[in-house]
Steps between C-alpha positions, in 0.01 A plus 500: 500500500608860526650676203524346156792260473579254224727199473712464298586864542438692179450863412135576427354803328204669666250359246638150556479542877139612475380211285686243710354639823154519347509136393655391830203645686261279303484129570337430162575608148399850394385608157707752312207739489454494877871543563530791258186667637604479865865592447426796273141601586533858377616411150304392192478124457737495202767694692453284810542181299812644337643578843420143608683355200799718582497390863483132400782546250717656772429218748760222533432216253285224640378692805154560353299226329260593223212278394275650235387828661595403856813578699643328809823544691729196494683543831479406862326785684517529879159667538304170470746347746439780750125471453520127568699559818244756612211259442675234707553749781133597493416131530707479817831365368828612653743704290876483473713810548561514125125491435440775756765710328335441160170630641672796668538710185242661275452433133695725263550806723544811292265384223189721488327405176133416535536139385767444768331678791207259519734201525715684756204574727364147475834341585572747780178410678556128442853504636406697812209267571726197448776634725249577772347153471843339510590701809193375683524135394874468560477674838232251603721215379795625706706624204555831673802632311338457159165620634647830615685540169171458312321735737766768466484473119121538505513802730780662302288469186193644674606702810140595582355149462370415845459130432866477397608674820278267702649193329856613570420588860336161550807328354723684751267403785495132399879516484496626859650833399267744675747787474508471119120477497463812712753693294323405176167602654626844604672556165175414324307735727735785407460430130121484524486825696745677270340391173132466587455665839337186643572242768532126433198274508395393848539135401868557432549663839317213671706239316823657621380524860714670760793522259310781327558723799860399555743783411756414232715809504478879496161636396 
């Protein structure tokens, strides 16, 4: 995940990068007309199709398969892998550290085109939900180190997400680390107050118990 990377390492023109990313975001083949229309929506169809032909010509040989009017990328893409890991986490499976790290980065940061943004938002929500679920399930199973790693990744991705904070705090409590739980609680309170001007949900305070009132350092 993260920024666009290719192996073997080759130099790609911007048009080639765009068509490869576009096809990588689609699990099925895409017609030339759809690809041209979404990649160059403000241009006449003839110009858009000409741009598509140019992009395909500039792509490394063999990286894009063409069947009649359909196009498909011929490469291993890590997005389906990450989605599969996320689904397993949502089903209660434990994650390895490498899998947590794969879910700890967003999709194509720095890309702002409309056809990318939708995929970015969908994957961002999926990965945060998966990390949160993994934190809860692994904490319950006694895998405290990995649970807290997953919880930290979820909260880093969504600093105002109360359920992620609650999952991480619960993981610290199950680990027996009440100081870390209290510190995380107070840090989260400061963020909520600073950004939204609100206090945490009463359920979160109740879950933490007396650790919520324990001082963790200078106010």
